[in-house]
C-alpha positions as CSV (number, residue, x, y, z in Angstrom):
1,M,0.0,0.0,0.0
2,A,1.3,3.4,-0.9
3,A,2.2,5.8,2.0
4,A,-0.3,8.6,2.6
5,A,0.6,12.0,1.2
6,P,1.8,14.6,3.8
7,A,-0.9,17.0,5.0
8,D,-0.8,20.5,3.6
9,G,2.1,22.5,5.0
10,A,3.8,19.4,6.5
11,S,6.7,17.3,5.1
12,A,7.1,13.6,5.3
13,C,8.8,12.6,8.5
14,A,12.5,11.7,8.3
15,P,13.9,8.6,10.1
16,L,13.4,8.7,13.8
17,W,16.2,10.3,15.9
18,S,18.3,7.8,17.9
19,A,20.4,8.7,20.9
20,T,23.0,6.1,19.9
21,T,23.5,7.3,16.3
22,D,26.2,9.8,15.1
23,Y,24.8,12.6,12.9
24,A,26.9,14.7,10.6
25,A,26.1,18.3,9.8
26,G,23.0,18.3,7.6
27,G,21.7,15.0,8.9
28,T,17.9,15.0,9.2
29,V,15.8,13.2,11.7
30,S,12.2,13.3,13.0
31,H,11.4,13.6,16.7
32,H,8.0,14.1,18.3
33,G,6.3,14.8,15.0
34,R,8.8,17.4,13.7
35,N,11.8,17.2,11.4
36,W,15.2,18.5,12.6
37,S,18.5,19.0,10.8
38,A,21.9,18.9,12.5
39,K,24.0,22.1,12.3
40,W,27.2,20.2,13.1
41,W,28.2,16.7,14.2
42,T,26.1,15.4,17.2
43,R,25.3,12.3,19.2
44,N,22.9,11.8,22.1
45,E,21.7,15.5,22.0
46,N,17.9,15.7,22.0
47,P,16.2,17.6,19.1
48,G,14.3,20.5,20.6
49,A,16.5,20.6,23.7
50,A,20.0,21.1,22.2
51,S,21.1,24.0,20.0
52,V,22.8,21.7,17.5
53,W,19.4,20.9,15.9
54,A,17.5,23.2,13.6
55,D,13.7,22.8,13.6
56,R,12.4,22.1,10.1
57,G,8.8,22.1,11.0
58,A,6.0,19.6,11.5
59,C,6.0,16.3,9.6
60,T,3.5,13.6,9.0
61,G,3.6,9.9,8.3
62,G,6.4,8.9,10.8
63,E,6.3,6.6,13.8
64,S,6.0,8.0,17.3
65,D,9.3,7.9,19.2
66,F,7.7,8.3,22.6
67,V,8.9,5.6,24.9
68,V,5.3,4.4,25.5
69,S,3.7,2.9,22.4
70,E,0.1,3.4,21.5
71,A,-0.6,-0.2,22.3
72,Q,0.9,0.2,25.8
73,F,-1.1,3.4,26.3
74,D,-4.3,1.5,25.4
75,A,-3.4,-1.2,27.9
76,I,-2.7,1.3,30.7
77,F,-6.0,3.1,30.1
78,P,-8.5,0.6,28.6
79,D,-11.6,2.4,29.8
80,R,-10.5,6.0,29.2
81,D,-12.8,8.8,28.0
82,P,-12.4,9.2,24.2
83,F,-11.1,12.7,24.8
84,Y,-7.8,11.4,25.9
85,T,-6.1,10.3,22.7
86,Y,-2.6,8.9,22.4
87,Q,-1.9,11.5,19.6
88,G,-2.9,14.3,21.9
89,L,-0.2,13.2,24.4
90,V,2.4,12.8,21.6
91,D,1.6,16.2,20.2
92,A,2.0,17.7,23.7
93,L,5.5,16.3,24.1
94,D,7.0,19.1,22.0
95,A,6.4,21.5,24.8
96,Y,8.9,19.7,27.1
97,P,11.3,17.7,24.9
98,G,13.4,16.5,27.9
99,F,10.4,14.7,29.4
100,A,10.8,10.9,29.1
101,N,13.7,11.7,26.9
102,T,16.6,12.2,29.4
103,G,19.0,9.6,30.6
104,T,19.1,5.9,30.0
105,P,16.3,4.0,28.3
106,Q,15.3,2.7,31.7
107,T,15.2,6.2,33.2
108,R,13.0,7.4,30.3
109,A,10.6,4.6,30.6
110,R,10.3,5.1,34.4
111,E,9.6,8.8,34.0
112,A,6.9,8.1,31.5
113,A,5.4,5.4,33.7
114,A,5.5,7.7,36.8
115,F,3.7,10.5,34.9
116,L,1.0,8.2,33.5
117,T,0.6,6.7,37.0
118,H,-0.4,10.0,38.5
119,A,-2.7,10.7,35.5
120,D,-4.3,7.3,36.1
121,F,-4.8,8.1,39.8
122,E,-6.0,11.7,39.5
123,S,-8.5,11.1,36.6
124,V,-9.5,7.6,37.6
125,G,-7.9,5.9,34.6
126,L,-8.5,8.9,32.4
127,R,-12.3,8.4,32.8
128,Y,-12.8,12.1,33.8
129,V,-12.0,15.2,31.8
130,K,-13.0,17.6,34.5
131,E,-13.6,17.6,38.3
132,I,-16.9,15.9,39.1
133,N,-17.5,17.7,42.5
134,E,-19.0,21.0,41.3
135,A,-19.3,22.2,44.9
136,N,-15.5,22.7,44.7
137,Y,-15.5,24.9,41.6
138,G,-15.8,28.2,43.3
139,R,-12.9,27.4,45.7
140,K,-10.2,27.4,43.1
141,C,-10.1,31.2,42.6
142,D,-7.3,32.9,44.6
143,D,-8.5,36.5,45.1
144,T,-5.1,37.6,46.3
145,Q,-3.7,37.3,42.8
146,P,-3.5,40.7,41.0
147,Y,-5.1,39.4,37.8
148,G,-8.0,37.8,39.7
149,C,-10.3,35.3,38.0
150,P,-11.5,37.0,34.8
151,A,-13.2,33.9,33.5
152,G,-15.4,33.7,36.6
153,R,-14.9,32.4,40.2
154,E,-16.1,28.9,39.2
155,A,-14.0,28.6,36.1
156,Y,-10.7,27.2,37.4
157,Y,-11.8,23.7,38.5
158,G,-9.8,20.6,37.9
159,R,-9.4,19.5,34.3
160,G,-7.2,17.1,32.4
161,P,-5.1,14.1,33.3
162,I,-3.9,15.5,36.7
163,M,-7.1,17.6,37.3
164,F,-5.2,20.9,36.8
165,S,-6.8,23.7,38.9
166,W,-6.5,27.2,40.4
167,N,-6.4,30.5,38.6
168,F,-2.6,31.0,39.4
169,N,-1.8,27.7,37.8
170,Y,-3.9,28.5,34.7
171,K,-2.1,31.9,34.5
172,A,1.4,30.5,34.9
173,A,1.0,27.5,32.6
174,G,-0.7,29.6,30.0
175,D,2.1,32.1,30.0
176,A,4.7,29.3,29.7
177,L,2.8,27.5,26.9
178,G,1.8,30.6,24.9
179,L,-1.9,30.1,25.6
180,D,-4.5,32.4,27.3
181,L,-5.7,29.9,29.8
182,L,-6.5,32.5,32.4
183,N,-9.3,33.9,30.2
184,D,-10.1,30.6,28.5
185,P,-9.5,27.8,31.0
186,W,-12.1,25.6,29.1
187,L,-9.5,25.1,26.4
188,V,-8.0,22.4,28.7
189,E,-11.2,20.4,28.4
190,R,-11.6,21.1,24.6
191,D,-8.2,20.2,23.3
192,P,-6.5,16.9,24.3
193,S,-3.0,18.2,23.5
194,V,-3.6,21.3,25.8
195,A,-4.8,19.0,28.5
196,W,-1.6,17.0,28.4
197,Q,0.5,20.1,28.1
198,T,-0.8,21.5,31.4
199,A,0.0,18.3,33.1
200,L,3.5,18.3,31.6
201,W,4.0,21.9,32.6
202,Y,3.4,21.0,36.2
203,W,5.5,17.9,36.0
204,N,8.5,19.5,34.4
205,T,8.5,23.0,36.1
206,Q,6.8,22.9,39.5
207,N,8.1,21.7,42.8
208,G,4.7,22.0,44.4
209,P,5.0,21.2,48.1
210,G,8.2,19.1,47.4
211,V,11.8,20.1,47.0
212,M,12.2,19.2,43.3
213,T,10.1,18.8,40.2
214,S,8.8,15.4,39.4
215,H,11.0,15.4,36.2
216,E,14.1,16.0,38.4
217,A,13.0,13.3,40.8
218,M,12.8,10.7,38.1
219,V,15.9,11.6,36.0
220,G,18.0,12.3,39.1
221,G,17.3,9.0,40.8
222,A,15.2,10.2,43.8
223,G,12.4,7.9,42.7
224,F,8.7,7.7,42.4
225,G,8.0,8.7,46.0
226,Q,9.4,12.2,45.5
227,T,6.9,12.7,42.6
228,I,4.1,12.0,45.1
229,R,5.6,14.6,47.4
230,S,5.8,17.2,44.6
231,L,2.2,16.7,43.8
232,N,0.6,16.5,47.3
233,G,3.3,16.8,50.0
234,A,2.1,16.2,53.5
235,L,-1.4,15.5,52.4
236,E,-0.1,12.0,51.5
237,C,3.5,11.8,52.5
238,D,5.0,11.4,56.0
239,G,2.0,9.5,57.1
240,G,-0.6,11.9,55.8
241,N,-2.4,9.3,53.8
242,P,-0.6,6.0,53.5
243,E,-3.5,4.3,51.7
244,S,-3.3,6.8,48.9
245,V,0.5,6.4,48.6
246,A,0.1,2.7,48.5
247,S,-2.5,3.0,45.8
248,R,-0.2,5.2,43.7
249,V,2.7,2.7,44.2
250,D,0.5,-0.2,43.1
251,R,-0.5,1.6,40.0
252,Y,3.1,2.6,39.2
253,E,4.2,-1.0,39.5
254,R,1.4,-2.1,37.2
255,I,2.3,0.5,34.6
256,T,6.1,-0.1,34.7
257,G,5.2,-3.7,34.0
258,I,3.2,-2.7,30.9
259,V,6.0,-0.5,29.6
260,G,8.6,-3.1,30.3
261,T,10.8,-1.6,33.0
262,A,11.6,-2.1,36.7
263,P,10.1,0.4,39.1
264,G,13.4,1.2,40.8
265,S,13.9,2.3,44.4
266,G,12.5,5.2,46.4
267,L,8.9,4.3,45.8
268,T,7.2,5.9,48.8
269,C,7.3,9.1,50.7
């Protein structure tokens, strides 16, 4: 069967980038749905995260190089809401090219598994796109912020895979991602890629009540337990809710099994 023609404005994807391949100047690869060309010789430098690579734009027709395959994603979330597509997640990866793309193959797989574990926990297997307890909606507006809650006091409820909430988070994530989420927080429940991007923003940039980002915890070897601390701190860790911690660890062990890696140490907090 002939390959499908590229969509308007997009080129066909070059061969997938590999961390173990040497690329001479001018070498072209695809990575997370975009083509990249090397400005000089390079090896093991991530396209999108290293200056050696020039972005040649979106491409179509290539395979995903995300460490979790679509079949594995389906196995992790067999009963998910149709809103949560694998392609939506893959499209979101461009926002944080170091995510699940730093360190050894085992480290990359563990980080992806940890992130998807918290998505599984927070959205009940990706069954929910938004917070179901509407009584909480009006409690997610912090009036002390100078920009207030222009979309309305009840507009900043939890949405997406980690139930992203609060006006200050919508403002900060929107600024980082180039999206006006403060005025249009509903975009997170309309666009699957945006939903995943907000979760990745928190994962990669926010310590929360912890001492490091979840990305740093996984690539630096601190372990899964520190990602729980970065998300919920004393609400779960240090005896705050041991049942919740145990549930997250159980899910993490299941998901690492699906993606084919060992869970590692430092599982609890």
